[in-house]
N, C-alpha and C positions, 0 to 999 in steps of 0.2 A: 540283460548288463550285466547284472551280478553274478559275483564268484564265488566261489568257496573260500572263508575267510574275513568277506565283507561284514563288516556291521551293520544292523539294522536296528530299528524299533517299532514293536510291539505295543499295542494296546488293543484289549476287546470292550471297551466302556463298562466295565463294570470294576476292574482293578487298580486302572492306573496306567502308568506305561511302563514299559521294559526296556532296557537293552538289550542286545540279542547279535547274533554272529550266524551267519551261513555256514554248515558244517558239511555241507554236499547239496552242490547242486546239479540234477541230473533232468533229462528230457520230459519224465513223469513226475517227480516228486524232488522235493525242495525240503532236506532235515535241518532243521532251525536248534540252537542251543539258548536257552533265553537265561539273559543273567539278571543285573540288582535292578529293581525299582530305581527308577529315574525321578518321577515324579505322581503324588498321589489323585487320585480319581477326586474332582469336585463336582456338586449337585449341580446343574444347570439350569434353568428356566424350561417349563415345560409348554411348549408356543408352537401348535400350530400354525401352518400356512396355508390355509382353505382359496385355493384360486381357481379361475374359470382359462381353462389352457388357451396359450396365444399361439401365436407362431411359433417356427420353429428356433430363429433368432431370441426372439424377448425371451421365450420359456429358459432357453439356458444360461441366458442371463440373469434371469430371475431367480431360476435355481441356484447358481452360483454366487450369487451375492446375499441371496436369504439364507445359504449355509451359512456365511462368513457371519451370518450378523445374530448366528446360533439356533435357527431355526431348529427342532425336535422333530416335525415331520411337516411330510408336503402332501396337502388333500387334494388333487383336482375334482371340481365340481363344474356340471354340465347345467349353463343357466339358458336363458332363452337367446342372449344375445351372442354365445359363444361362435365366435367364428371357425374357431381349430376343432376337427373333429378327431385326430387320432394325436395318440401322445407314446414317444418309444419311452418306457418307462426306465430299460436298461440304461439308455444313455441319459437321461436326469440321472440314473443312479451314479454313473460313470462322473458329472458334474460335480454331483454333491462330493463324493469321495475325494476328488481334486481338489475340491475348494477347503476339506476339511485338514488335508493335509495341510494345504498353506496355512491356515489361521493355527494349525496344535493344536484343535480340538481333539477332545479323545471320546467323540460318539461321532458317527456317522448318523442323520436324518434319515427317518422312514418315508419310502416311498410309497404310498397307500393307492393301489386301483382308483381311476375317477368313477365319480357316482354323480347322479343327476342332484340336484338342488333338493329335491322333494324329499330322496331317498337319504341326503346326510340330516334334515333336520328332524324325519322319521327315527332317525338310529341317534339322535344324539345324547350323548348324558349329559343331565341339565348342569352337574356339577362342573362341566367347563363351559368358563366364562367366554363368548364371544364379543370379539370387536370389530365391527364390522363399519367398512370404510365407505360410507357411506355419501354418495356426489348431487342426494336431494332426500327434500324432508329434513323435519326439526332432528338435529345432531349436535351436541354441543364439541366446542372443540377439542380435539384429541388430548392436551394437554389438562387442560380443567375435567377430563373426562375421565383417563387415567389416574389425575391426583384423586378423584374420588374414590375410585375403585380400589386405591392402597388398603385400607383396612380388609377387603375379603382376601389378602395374602395371607391374611391366618390362617383363614377358612379353606381354602385353595387355591392350590399354584398352578392349576390346569387352565391355559387359556389357548383362544385361536384369532388368528388375526383370519379377516374375510374380506375377498376384494374381487368385484367385477372383472366382466371382460372387457377390451377396447369400448364397445357400444354402450359398457355402462350397464348396471341390473334395469329389469323391469320394473316397472312402476309396481306390480302387483308383488314382484318378488321382494323389494324393499319393505314394503304394507306387510307381507308376511313375516320376515324377517325380523323386522321394528317391534312387532307383537309377542317374538318372545320373551320371555322375562332373563332369560341368560343371556340374551344380544345386547349390546351396548352400541348404539348407533354412535357415529363421531365422525367429524368432518375433518377434511386436511388443509383448507385455506381458500382463498378467493379462486383461486388457477383450478382449471381444470388438466388432469396430472393424467397421464398413460400410465395404462394399469399396472406394467411391472412398478414404476417410478411411485403409485400410492402405495402399493404392498410393502415396498423397501422403508418409505418414510414412515408407514403406519410400526415397522417394524423398530427400527431406529428409535422412535418415542418410548414405545412401551418397554424395551430393551432399557433405556434412562429412566424411568418410571417406575416399573414392576419390576423389570428384569436384573442381568446382571452388568448393566451400564457402569456404575459405581467401581467394579471391580477394575486389577490392573493385570496385563498379560503378567505369565509365567516367565518367574526367574528363568535367566540363561542357561540352556540345559548345562547336565552335566557329561562330563565326557560317559561315553558308551564302557558299560563293567564296574564304573565307582556311581555309588548311594548317594543322594542328596543329603546334604548337611539337615 
């Protein structure tokens, strides 16, 4: 749909956003002339979403909205009650790319291969704190729990939110996770939420308290070819 001479915007997740122009468009190649820097790269919270695979429409919705909320990586996790057994990672990556374009973020979230919960725990780096969406067992309200973790931001800015499947975590899984020193179980209120709703609610609260929720959207984009002031 694009032709030679059309303006485009480029970013690589490291150096910011650049204006550019399609110099040549052929069937098997495209040549691009890179122009001026339009927007500097900003650091964003390093928060992963570990989620049990859901049915097609639900997982597409989850990836789209979690990308809009700033997730840095998606880690599918198979649990005892996980109903969906297959994931199209290429489709999830395409959904994440479209959502990133919509929000004008300058990074694309990673889409990681699925793991079992046991594999996830065995290979976990304990410096990355996990916020466990716990539908049962002892758990602080999420706002109180995350506010108490604010001091940890000075030590690490690596986080993950983990949410179970439609049927919830098995009791043994909640017990396993809750005993890990880097896991903080949190409650999301008195209502039983859908798995995708729970994950997005937890991410929104995380960004508000520990993430970049206080920041404002970028200034209006400068015309392509001009440098921002």
